[in-house]
C-alpha angles and dihedrals in degrees: 000000000000118000115247102001134135116218100186136023111183130185112241112203119246099006118039139273140324115223118202124204140160115214134201122247122259095025131105118222137193121205105215138179137194139179090207111101092195090059092046096051101031088221096120136024112282132183113270090234094053092109119075120204110233099172138000120213113201121219114275131187088233137060110258137202116216131192104195120193121212111194120205142141129246088260093063115113120244110291131213122201138205141170111228110207126211114194 
């Protein structure tokens, strides 16, 4: 299992996407999104508050599988996602 990776992002009709991820035990994760391409790529300077926390996963003694919904409308700008890992 790779730490902090999504393995599937699927379009869910009428409300957004479902993001699938497996996470390692004994680590806390935050599922975050941004519309700022500079923040997503790290190529250019981006505001420190460019990432928005959508969901926080507390540390667990077991590996977990998460299906994380992100609700939005068709007018929402393009979104970029990441899992921030806290050891």
